[in-house]
C-alpha positions as CSV (number, residue, x, y, z in Angstrom):
1,M,20.8,7.3,0.7
2,F,18.6,5.8,3.3
3,Y,15.6,3.5,3.2
4,A,12.9,2.3,5.6
5,A,11.2,-1.1,5.6
6,I,8.5,-2.6,7.7
7,S,8.3,-6.3,8.6
8,G,5.8,-8.5,10.4
9,N,4.2,-11.9,10.2
10,D,1.4,-10.5,8.0
11,I,3.6,-8.4,5.7
12,I,5.9,-9.8,3.0
13,G,8.1,-6.7,3.1
14,Y,7.6,-3.1,2.1
15,R,10.6,-0.8,1.5
16,E,10.5,3.0,0.9
17,Q,13.3,5.3,0.0
18,L,13.8,8.2,2.4
19,T,14.9,11.8,1.7
20,A,16.7,12.3,5.0
21,Q,20.4,13.2,5.0
22,T,21.4,11.8,8.4
23,L,20.6,8.6,10.3
24,A,18.7,10.5,13.0
25,G,16.6,12.1,10.3
26,A,16.0,8.8,8.6
27,K,14.9,7.2,11.9
28,R,12.5,10.1,12.5
29,Q,11.1,10.0,9.0
30,A,10.7,6.2,9.1
31,W,8.8,6.4,12.4
32,R,6.4,9.0,11.1
33,R,5.7,6.9,8.0
34,F,5.3,3.5,9.6
35,R,4.1,4.1,13.2
36,S,0.5,3.3,12.4
37,G,1.3,-0.4,12.1
38,Y,0.4,-3.2,14.6
39,R,2.6,-3.5,17.6
40,H,4.2,-6.8,16.4
41,H,5.6,-5.1,13.4
42,T,9.3,-4.0,13.2
43,I,10.7,-0.9,11.4
44,Y,14.1,-1.2,9.7
45,V,16.2,1.8,8.6
46,G,19.3,1.2,6.5
47,E,21.6,2.4,3.8
48,L,20.7,1.7,0.2
49,L,23.6,0.5,-1.9
50,D,23.8,0.5,-5.7
51,A,20.6,2.5,-5.9
52,G,18.9,2.6,-9.3
53,T,20.7,-0.5,-10.6
54,R,19.6,-4.1,-10.8
55,Y,22.0,-4.9,-7.9
56,E,20.2,-2.5,-5.5
57,R,20.3,-3.8,-2.0
58,G,19.8,-2.5,1.5
59,I,22.0,-2.8,4.6
60,A,20.0,-2.5,7.8
61,I,21.5,-0.1,10.4
62,A,18.8,0.2,13.0
63,T,15.5,-1.5,14.0
64,R,12.6,-0.6,16.2
65,D,9.6,-2.6,17.3
66,I,6.5,-0.4,17.0
67,S,5.6,-1.3,20.6
68,S,9.0,-0.2,21.9
69,K,10.3,3.3,22.6
70,R,13.9,3.0,21.5
71,W,15.8,2.3,18.4
72,R,18.4,-0.5,18.4
73,D,21.5,0.0,16.3
74,L,22.7,-3.1,14.5
75,P,26.4,-4.1,14.5
């Protein structure tokens, strides 16, 4: 299960669960959802662990600055 989050100096943090089945699909869906932000914002795509429990947390897999054209995969 994937999630997308947007981060910036004027955003505390907003996370949304995605319906995509693959990482490429999750990146595409996240970009379509959050691309209207300001160029200093960053989009994160990750895997959601322990979804639906009180221990739910996300592990970031890839990031993209809205002003850039490429996704960066995180180690």
